[in-house]
C-alpha positions in Angstrom: 104.6 154.7 119.5 106.3 152.2 117.1 107.7 154.8 114.7 107.0 152.9 111.1 109.1 154.4 108.5 109.2 153.8 104.8 112.4 154.9 103.7 113.0 156.7 100.2 114.7 155.1 97.4 117.8 155.5 95.6 119.3 154.2 92.1 119.9 151.0 94.0 116.4 150.0 94.6 116.0 149.9 91.0 118.5 146.7 90.9 119.1 143.5 93.0 118.9 143.9 97.0 122.0 141.8 97.4 124.1 145.1 98.6 121.4 146.1 101.1 120.9 142.4 102.4 124.8 141.7 102.9 124.9 145.1 104.5 122.2 144.0 107.2 124.8 141.6 108.3 127.0 144.4 110.0 125.5 143.4 113.9 126.1 140.0 113.2 129.6 140.6 112.2 130.4 142.7 115.5 128.9 139.4 117.3 131.2 137.2 116.0 134.3 139.2 116.4 133.2 139.7 120.1 132.5 135.8 120.4 129.0 136.7 121.1 127.6 134.1 118.9 124.1 133.7 120.9 123.5 137.0 119.8 123.2 136.4 115.8 120.4 137.1 114.4 118.7 135.5 111.3 116.8 137.0 108.5 113.0 135.7 108.4 109.9 136.3 106.6 106.1 135.5 107.1 107.1 131.5 106.8 110.3 131.0 107.9 112.1 132.1 111.1 115.4 131.2 109.7 116.6 132.4 106.4 120.3 132.6 104.8 121.5 135.8 103.5 121.4 134.4 99.8 117.8 133.0 100.6 116.7 136.4 101.4 118.4 138.3 98.6 117.1 135.3 95.8 113.4 135.9 97.2 113.3 139.7 96.4 115.4 139.4 93.5 113.5 136.6 91.8 110.2 138.2 92.3 111.3 141.5 90.6 111.9 139.4 87.4 108.1 139.2 86.9 106.4 141.3 84.0 105.1 144.8 84.9 108.3 146.2 85.9 110.2 148.9 83.7 114.4 148.8 84.2 113.9 152.5 86.0 111.5 151.3 88.3 112.0 150.4 92.0 112.1 146.7 92.4 112.0 146.8 96.3 111.3 149.1 99.5 113.0 149.1 102.7 111.1 149.9 105.9 111.7 150.1 109.6 110.0 149.5 112.9 111.3 151.6 115.6 110.2 151.3 119.2 110.4 153.5 122.3 112.4 152.6 125.0 109.3 152.3 127.1 108.0 150.0 124.8 111.1 147.7 124.6 111.5 147.9 128.3 107.8 146.7 128.8 108.7 143.6 126.2 111.7 142.9 128.0 109.8 142.9 131.3 107.2 140.7 129.9 109.7 138.2 129.0 111.7 138.2 132.3 109.5 139.9 135.0 112.1 142.2 135.8 113.5 145.2 134.9 115.7 145.4 131.7 118.2 148.3 130.7 120.3 146.5 128.0 119.7 143.1 126.0 123.3 141.8 127.5 121.1 141.6 130.8 119.1 138.6 129.2 119.7 135.2 129.6 120.1 133.1 126.4 116.7 131.9 126.9 115.1 135.2 127.4 116.5 136.7 124.7 115.2 134.2 122.6 111.9 134.8 123.7 112.4 138.6 123.3 113.0 138.1 119.5 110.3 136.3 119.2 108.1 138.8 120.4 109.7 141.3 117.7 109.6 138.7 115.3 105.8 137.9 116.0 105.3 141.9 115.9 106.7 142.6 112.6 104.7 139.6 110.9 101.8 141.5 112.2 102.9 145.0 110.7 103.3 143.4 107.3 100.0 141.9 107.6 99.0 145.6 107.9 101.2 146.8 105.3 99.1 144.3 103.2 95.9 145.2 104.3 96.8 149.1 103.7 96.7 148.8 100.3 92.9 148.1 100.3 93.1 145.8 97.5 92.3 142.3 99.1 96.1 141.7 99.3 96.9 138.9 102.3 100.2 138.8 103.8 101.0 135.4 102.0 101.0 137.3 99.0 103.7 139.5 99.7 107.5 139.0 99.2 109.6 140.2 102.1 112.5 139.4 104.3 113.3 141.1 107.7 116.3 141.6 110.3 116.1 142.4 113.8 118.9 144.6 115.3 119.8 145.5 119.0 122.2 148.0 118.3 122.5 151.7 117.3 125.4 153.9 116.6 125.7 157.7 117.0 125.7 159.4 113.6 127.7 162.6 112.8 124.4 164.4 112.1 122.9 163.9 115.9 122.9 166.6 118.2 125.1 164.8 120.9 127.6 164.4 118.0 127.3 168.1 117.1 127.8 169.4 120.4 130.6 167.5 121.2 128.9 165.2 124.2 129.7 161.9 122.1 131.8 161.1 119.2 130.2 159.7 115.8 130.0 155.9 115.7 130.0 155.5 119.6 127.4 152.9 120.5 124.3 154.0 121.9 123.3 152.6 125.6 120.2 150.9 126.6 117.6 149.1 124.7 117.7 150.0 121.0 116.2 147.0 119.3 114.5 147.9 115.9 113.6 145.8 112.8 114.8 146.7 109.1 112.3 145.1 106.4 113.1 144.7 103.1 109.8 144.0 100.3 109.4 143.6 96.8 107.5 145.7 94.9 105.6 143.0 93.2 103.0 141.2 94.5 104.0 137.6 94.7 100.7 135.6 92.8 99.0 138.5 90.7 102.0 140.6 89.6 100.4 143.8 91.0 102.7 146.7 91.3 102.7 147.9 94.9 104.3 151.1 96.2 104.3 152.6 99.8 105.5 155.9 98.7 102.5 157.5 97.0 100.9 158.5 100.5 97.5 158.8 99.3 94.3 156.4 99.3 93.0 157.3 95.7 96.2 157.4 94.3 96.8 155.4 91.0 100.1 153.7 92.2 98.4 149.9 91.4 99.2 148.2 88.0 97.3 145.2 87.3 97.7 143.5 84.3 99.6 146.7 82.6 96.8 148.8 83.7 96.7 151.7 86.3 93.9 151.1 89.0 92.6 153.4 92.1 94.5 152.7 95.3 97.2 153.9 97.4 99.2 153.4 100.4 98.2 155.8 103.5 101.3 155.8 105.8 100.0 157.5 108.7 97.2 154.6 108.8 100.0 152.1 108.6 101.6 153.4 111.6 98.3 153.9 113.3 97.5 150.3 112.5 100.8 148.8 113.7 100.3 150.9 117.1 97.2 149.2 117.6 98.6 146.0 117.0 101.5 146.5 119.5 98.8 147.2 122.1 96.7 144.5 121.2 99.2 141.7 120.9 101.0 142.7 124.3 98.3 144.1 126.3 100.0 147.3 126.4 98.3 150.3 128.1 99.6 153.3 126.0 99.4 156.7 127.7 98.3 159.7 125.7 101.7 161.2 125.0 102.9 158.2 123.5 99.9 158.1 121.1 100.6 158.4 117.1 97.3 160.5 117.1 98.6 162.6 119.6 101.9 163.5 117.9 99.7 164.0 114.5 97.3 166.5 116.4 100.2 168.5 118.0 101.7 168.8 114.6 98.9 169.3 112.0 95.9 170.1 114.2 93.8 173.0 114.5 94.6 175.9 117.1 91.8 174.4 119.0 92.4 170.8 118.7 96.2 171.5 120.1 94.7 173.4 123.4 92.1 170.7 123.9 94.9 168.2 123.7 97.5 169.7 125.7 95.0 170.2 128.4 94.2 166.5 128.1 98.0 165.9 128.8 98.1 168.1 131.6 95.4 166.3 133.2 96.8 162.8 132.4 100.6 163.9 133.9 98.8 165.0 137.0 96.9 161.9 137.3 100.3 159.8 136.7 102.2 161.8 139.4 99.1 161.2 141.8 98.9 157.6 141.4 102.7 157.1 141.3 103.0 158.9 144.9 99.8 156.7 145.9 102.2 153.5 144.8 105.1 154.8 146.8 102.8 155.2 150.1 101.7 151.4 150.0 105.5 150.3 149.2 
């Protein structure tokens, strides 16, 4: 399932997003150093697929200057769209018609098409973000920018590092594509204060014309919307064990719900194994 994350805020979120915006150029700096200029990734938003760093940062900072936000309030939020290796492999194969294990195996043309799919999906995820506030907010009324990255590095807290198998900072193998998004707290046109951090449909976390109004952002629902969008956009046939609702039930469901779901998972595994054996016989 695409894992859609709303990150916790820090003191930096109460000011300019410039530090975070320039930080997101870290992968581009690596590509320049390695001479892989064809892999440079631009910032983009709902309307433009090519934004400079300054244009991206300014769009958030200028919007935050509108009335309605106090100095101690967050001015922007950061989101991440993460994909499973199976989902990324599916997208890569959709572009190339062959199995891909790393983006370095893509031709320049295929790499461009692969990024176009991720860009398209990101724009849909931000439409879902707007819809999820349940206040008739359109995607055009959000102010945001995004950046695609194709590399990840091991952190010191990960089990592979703690066990001594790999060193912290080592680049991870395989397809690692993901998307970083920065979104303004302020609605573009009507100056509505939008926060995705209060995870309840009835929270009073919207401010319109200085007054609190009912509304909220259900993070679980945003994840489900994004999963549905991935499957719909790319004609992806999601297995039961990949579904957000499956993971949610196994974590939060009743004992009966968990037992029933585990039975369904076992049945699906047996079906897939049988299907794989039949496919091998026909080859």
